[in-house]
C-alpha positions in Angstrom: -14.9 -6.3 9.9 -14.1 -6.8 13.6 -16.4 -8.1 16.3 -17.4 -6.2 19.4 -18.3 -8.2 22.5 -19.2 -5.2 24.6 -21.9 -4.3 22.0 -23.1 -7.9 21.7 -23.0 -9.3 25.2 -26.0 -11.5 24.6 -25.5 -12.1 20.8 -22.6 -14.6 20.9 -22.3 -18.2 20.1 -19.6 -20.8 20.4 -19.9 -24.1 18.5 -17.6 -27.0 17.5 -19.3 -28.2 14.4 -16.5 -30.5 13.2 -13.1 -32.0 13.8 -10.3 -33.3 11.7 -7.4 -35.7 12.3 -3.9 -34.9 11.1 -0.8 -37.1 11.8 -2.6 -38.8 14.6 -3.7 -35.6 16.3 -7.3 -34.4 16.6 -8.2 -30.7 15.9 -11.5 -29.3 17.1 -12.9 -26.5 14.9 -14.3 -23.8 17.1 -16.7 -21.4 15.4 -16.8 -18.1 17.3 -19.7 -15.8 16.5 -20.2 -12.3 18.0 -23.0 -10.4 16.5 -22.7 -10.8 12.7 -19.0 -11.6 12.7 -17.6 -15.1 13.0 -14.3 -16.9 12.6 -12.9 -20.4 13.1 -10.2 -21.4 15.7 -8.6 -24.8 15.6 -7.5 -26.3 18.9 -6.3 -29.7 20.2 -7.5 -31.2 23.4 -4.1 -30.5 25.0 -4.7 -26.8 24.4 -8.1 -27.1 26.1 -6.4 -28.7 29.1 -3.8 -26.0 29.2 -6.5 -23.3 29.2 -8.4 -25.1 31.9 -5.3 -25.4 34.1 -4.7 -21.6 33.7 -8.3 -20.7 34.5 -8.4 -23.0 37.5 -5.2 -21.4 38.9 -6.0 -17.7 38.1 -9.8 -17.5 38.1 -10.7 -20.3 40.6 -12.5 -22.2 37.9 -13.6 -25.8 38.8 -11.1 -28.0 37.1 -13.7 -30.8 36.6 -15.6 -28.7 34.1 -13.3 -29.9 31.4 -14.1 -33.4 30.0 -11.4 -35.9 31.4 -8.4 -37.0 29.4 -8.4 -40.5 27.8 -5.2 -42.4 27.1 -6.6 -45.3 25.1 -9.0 -45.1 22.2 -8.9 -41.4 21.9 -8.8 -41.6 18.1 -12.1 -43.6 18.0 -14.6 -41.6 15.8 -17.4 -42.1 18.3 -15.2 -40.9 21.2 -14.1 -37.9 19.3 -17.7 -36.9 18.5 -18.7 -37.3 22.2 -15.7 -35.2 23.3 -16.6 -32.6 20.7 -20.0 -32.2 22.2 -18.6 -32.0 25.7 -15.9 -29.5 24.8 -18.6 -27.3 23.2 -20.6 -27.3 26.4 -17.4 -26.5 28.4 -16.6 -23.5 26.2 -20.0 -22.0 26.4 -20.0 -22.5 30.2 -16.7 -20.8 30.8 -17.4 -18.0 28.3 -20.6 -17.2 30.1 -18.9 -17.2 33.5 -15.9 -15.1 32.3 -17.6 -12.9 29.7 -17.1 -9.7 31.7 -13.6 -10.3 33.1 -12.4 -12.0 29.9 -8.9 -13.2 31.1 -6.1 -13.0 28.6 -5.7 -16.8 28.4 -9.4 -17.2 27.2 -9.1 -14.2 24.9 -6.0 -15.7 23.3 -7.5 -19.2 23.1 -10.5 -17.8 21.1 -8.2 -15.5 19.0 -9.9 -12.3 20.1 -6.7 -10.4 19.6 -7.2 -10.8 15.8 -11.0 -10.4 15.7 -12.5 -8.3 18.5 -12.2 -4.5 18.5 -11.3 -4.2 22.2 -8.5 -6.7 22.0 -7.1 -5.7 18.6 -6.5 -2.1 19.6 -4.5 -3.0 22.7 -1.4 -3.6 20.5 -1.8 -0.4 18.5 0.1 2.0 20.8 3.1 -0.3 20.8 3.2 -0.6 17.1 2.9 3.2 16.5 5.9 4.0 18.6 8.1 1.6 16.6 10.7 3.0 14.2 8.5 2.1 11.3 4.8 2.3 12.3 2.9 -0.5 10.6 -0.8 -1.5 11.0 -3.2 -3.8 9.2 -6.5 -2.7 7.7 -8.3 -4.5 10.5 -6.3 -2.6 13.1 -7.2 0.8 11.6 -10.8 -0.4 11.2 -10.9 -1.4 14.9 -9.5 1.9 15.9 -12.3 3.7 14.0 -14.9 1.3 15.4 -13.6 1.8 19.0 -14.2 5.6 18.8 -17.9 4.9 18.0 -18.3 2.6 21.0 -19.2 3.7 24.5 -16.6 3.1 27.3 -16.8 -0.5 28.7 -18.9 -0.8 31.8 -17.0 -0.7 35.1 -17.7 -4.4 35.7 -16.3 -5.5 32.3 -12.7 -5.3 33.6 -11.3 -7.5 30.8 -12.1 -4.8 28.2 -10.7 -1.8 30.0 -7.9 0.2 28.4 -6.4 3.7 28.4 -8.2 5.3 25.4 -6.5 8.7 26.0 -3.1 7.0 25.6 -4.2 5.3 22.4 -5.5 8.6 20.9 -2.3 10.4 21.9 -0.2 7.7 20.1 -2.3 8.2 17.0 -2.2 12.0 17.1 1.6 11.9 17.3 2.2 9.5 14.5 3.9 11.1 11.5 4.6 8.1 9.3 2.3 5.1 8.8 2.3 2.0 6.6 -1.0 0.0 6.2 -1.0 -3.5 4.7 -4.3 -4.7 3.4 -3.1 -8.1 2.2 -6.0 -10.6 2.1 -4.4 -12.9 4.6 -4.5 -10.0 7.1 -8.2 -9.4 6.7 -11.0 -11.7 7.9 -13.3 -13.0 5.2 -16.7 -11.4 5.8 -19.6 -10.1 3.8 -18.9 -6.6 5.2 -15.2 -5.8 4.6 -13.5 -3.7 7.3 -13.8 0.0 6.4 -11.6 2.6 8.0 -11.0 6.3 8.4 -8.0 8.4 9.6 -9.7 10.7 12.1 -7.4 9.9 15.0 -4.2 10.7 12.9 -3.9 14.4 13.3 -0.3 14.9 12.3 0.3 12.2 9.6 2.7 13.3 6.9 3.7 10.1 5.2 1.3 7.3 4.4 1.9 4.1 2.5 -1.1 1.8 1.6 -0.4 -1.6 0.1 -3.1 -3.9 -1.1 -5.8 -1.5 0.2 -8.8 -1.2 -2.2 -10.1 2.4 -2.2 -13.6 1.4 -1.2 -12.3 0.4 2.3 -11.7 4.1 3.1 -14.8 6.0 4.2 -13.1 9.3 5.2 -9.8 10.8 4.2 -10.5 14.4 5.5 -8.0 14.1 8.3 -5.2 13.5 5.6 -5.9 16.3 3.2 -4.2 19.2 5.1 -1.3 17.3 6.7 -0.2 14.6 4.3 3.0 15.3 2.4 3.7 12.0 0.8 1.2 9.4 -0.3 2.2 5.9 -1.6 -0.8 3.8 -2.6 0.5 0.7 -4.5 -0.7 -2.6 -5.7 -4.3 -1.9 -4.8 -6.3 -2.1 -8.0 -6.7 1.6 -8.4 -8.2 2.4 -11.9 -8.0 6.2 -11.8 -6.5 9.2 -10.0 -10.0 9.7 -8.6 -9.8 6.4 -6.8 -7.0 7.9 -4.7 -7.9 11.5 -4.3 -11.7 11.0 -4.0 -11.6 7.6 -2.3 -14.2 8.7 0.3 -16.6 10.1 -2.3 -19.3 7.8 -3.5 -20.0 9.8 -6.7 -16.4 11.0 -7.2 -17.6 14.6 -7.4 -14.3 16.5 -6.8 -15.9 19.9 -6.5 -17.3 18.9 -3.1 -13.9 18.2 -1.7 -11.0 20.3 -0.4 -7.7 20.1 -2.1 -4.8 18.0 -0.8 -1.5 19.5 0.5 0.4 16.4 -0.6 3.5 17.0 -2.8 4.7 13.5 -3.5 2.4 10.7 -4.8 3.3 7.1 -5.7 0.5 5.1 -7.4 2.7 2.4 -9.0 1.6 -1.2 -9.6 -2.1 -0.3 -10.2 -4.4 -0.3 -13.2 -4.6 3.4 -14.0 -5.2 4.2 -17.7 -6.0 7.9 -17.7 -4.9 10.9 -15.6 -7.8 13.4 -15.7 -8.9 16.6 -14.2 -8.9 15.2 -10.6 -5.2 16.0 -10.3 -6.2 19.6 -9.9 -6.9 18.6 -6.3 -3.1 18.4 -5.7 -1.9 21.8 -7.0 1.4 21.6 -5.1 2.4 18.2 -6.4 6.1 17.9 -7.1 6.6 14.2 -7.8 4.2 11.6 -9.4 5.0 7.9 -9.8 2.7 6.1 -12.2 5.0 3.2 -13.0 3.6 -0.3 -13.7 0.2 0.9 -14.7 -1.6 1.0 -18.0 -1.2 4.6 -18.9 -2.8 5.8 -22.2 -3.5 9.5 -21.5 -2.2 12.1 -19.0 -3.7 15.3 -20.3 -4.9 16.3 -16.9 -1.2 16.7 -15.8 -0.9 19.9 -17.7 -2.6 21.8 -14.8 0.3 20.9 -12.5 2.7 23.7 -13.2 4.8 22.8 -10.1 5.4 19.1 -11.1 9.1 18.4 -11.2 9.4 14.6 -11.3 7.3 12.1 -13.4 7.7 8.3 -13.5 5.7 6.5 -16.2 8.0 3.5 -16.7 6.7 0.0 -17.4 3.4 1.1 -18.9 3.6 -0.2 -22.5 3.5 3.3 -23.9 3.8 3.4 -27.7 4.0 7.1 -28.4 4.8 9.9 -26.0 2.8 12.5 -28.0 -0.4 10.4 -27.4 -0.1 11.1 -23.7 -1.3 14.6 -24.2 1.2 16.4 -22.0 3.0 19.5 -23.3 5.1 22.5 -22.5 2.7 23.7 -19.8 4.7 21.4 -17.4 7.4 24.0 -17.4 8.9 22.8 -14.1 9.4 19.2 -15.1 13.0 18.2 -14.5 13.0 14.4 -14.2 11.2 11.9 -16.4 11.4 8.1 -16.4 10.0 6.4 -19.5 12.0 3.2 -19.2 10.6 -0.2 -20.2 7.9 1.0 -22.5 7.6 0.5 -26.3 8.6 3.9 -27.6 10.0 4.2 -31.1 10.3 8.0 -31.1 11.3 10.7 -28.7 9.2 13.4 -30.3 7.5 15.7 -27.9 10.1 15.5 -25.2 11.8 18.6 -26.4 9.0 20.7 -24.9 10.4 20.4 -21.4 13.1 23.0 -21.2 13.8 22.5 -17.5 14.5 18.8 -18.0 17.9 17.6 -16.7 17.2 13.8 -16.3 15.6 11.5 -18.9 15.4 7.7 -18.8 14.2 6.0 -22.0 16.0 2.8 -21.5 14.5 -0.6 -22.6 12.4 0.9 -25.4 12.4 0.4 -29.1 14.4 3.4 -30.3 16.4 2.4 -33.4 17.2 5.7 -35.1 19.8 8.2 -33.9 17.8 11.0 -35.5 15.4 10.7 -32.6 18.1 12.3 -30.4 17.5 15.5 -32.3 14.3 16.0 -30.3 16.5 16.3 -27.1 19.6 18.1 -28.3 18.1 21.6 -27.7 17.2 20.9 -24.1 19.5 23.5 -22.3 19.6 21.7 -18.9 19.7 18.0 -19.9 22.7 16.4 -18.1 21.6 12.7 -17.7 20.3 10.6 -20.5 19.7 6.9 -20.1 19.4 5.1 -23.5 20.6 1.5 -22.7 18.7 -1.5 -24.0 17.4 0.2 -27.1 18.2 -0.9 -30.6 20.6 2.0 -31.2 22.6 1.1 -28.0 24.0 -2.0 -29.9 25.7 0.2 -32.5 29.4 0.7 -32.6 30.4 3.9 -30.9 26.8 4.4 -29.8 27.7 6.8 -27.0 29.8 9.0 -29.3 27.1 9.2 -31.9 24.6 10.2 -29.3 26.9 12.9 -27.8 27.8 14.3 -31.2 24.2 15.4 -31.7 24.4 17.6 -28.6 26.9 20.0 -30.3 28.7 22.2 -27.8 26.8 20.6 -24.8 28.2 17.2 -25.4 30.7 17.5 -22.5 27.9 18.2 -20.1 25.7 15.1 -20.9 26.2 11.8 -19.2 24.9 8.8 -21.2 23.7 5.7 -19.3 25.1 7.2 -16.1 28.6 7.6 -17.4 30.1 11.1 -18.1 31.9 11.4 -21.5 35.6 10.6 -21.5 38.3 12.7 -23.1 38.7 10.2 -25.8 35.0 10.2 -26.6 34.9 14.0 -26.6 37.8 14.0 -29.1 35.8 11.6 -31.4 32.7 13.8 -31.0 34.7 16.9 -32.1 35.9 15.1 -35.2 32.3 13.9 -36.1 30.9 17.4 -35.5 33.6 18.9 -37.7 32.8 16.4 -40.5 29.1 17.2 -40.2 29.7 20.9 -40.4 31.8 20.5 -43.6 29.1 18.3 -45.1 26.6 21.0 -44.3 28.8 23.6 -46.0 29.8 25.3 -42.7 33.2 26.1 -41.4 34.2 24.0 -38.4 36.3 26.9 -37.1 
């Protein structure tokens, strides 16, 4: 979580507990602690000197407060330790003197821009007006924390900012991407939680590497959000996403979402249960690169048109538990699984696109489960066992009878030559079945 100097004006501590030498240069490890938040900043003596020169010029600080420079013997361990003690005293003195004004040079030196609420939020308006608004978890956390803090006292001029401008920027933001990568979050016993209260008009939200337990309130999103992408975040269920702000995951206590497009790829979801009823208007669902075993809950989504369950290791489509109640389903991606059969896919009469590439389908008879789909126009079958057969495309098209000319296989429409071969095969089959080809 982020620190807050204005809430801890007497609860701060600066120490330099250790140093280290690298390539003949000495680095002083500054431990900054504000309240219960602490972090380490590594600085060389030359950076201390540069800071001191700036503060002397801009703040009228006595330049002799800084321990003097030494040209000979400055790598001697005893000298380094003596300088460490003196630099610690120097830091504490100037911090005490400049606590309320907090000039930018001192704030940057102590890395407050990455750790303290009042300094983190200063960059948020600029980031939100960018073409692609991107924030870190810590920045959203700091924004939430700032709204709970009182305005800085008049004499704390170093912490003043235009809160109305900040809130206006948030309320106008339509699309936002939040990266929760570990390297962007400070390590702390209490991780930085966040809510979305300032974002009144958000329609598109992408969360990457954001564990669901970091979100304490999602109410501001439920009525406005149209597209939610929550990837690579360790989600184990749909409830983790739709009920992220519920401790007990009791969906009946929560309003439904208006979202119509959800991407939960690259997570650890195994089952899609009844929680999907919270997104009744869902049109598109991406569950690729998960561990899907059951999706029976999807049957309540009668508006669902697009489903991606590729790269899940699925063995049998029927075991997923979805059926003809998904009458609006038009697009299915089942690529890169372990399917040996297409049984069950014939239920979806509105289907026009099906990708079953990179599976283990080795029998042309499996195509019979698809040949009565009246709207199927795109069938992707490449990288299956049957795709290595001679005239594989023709054999697939032949099973579609009079619809063969309307079906593209592996993204390629049938050629005239292929359709002629299909006609011959269909005639031979009809004769074999005792029917007239005319």
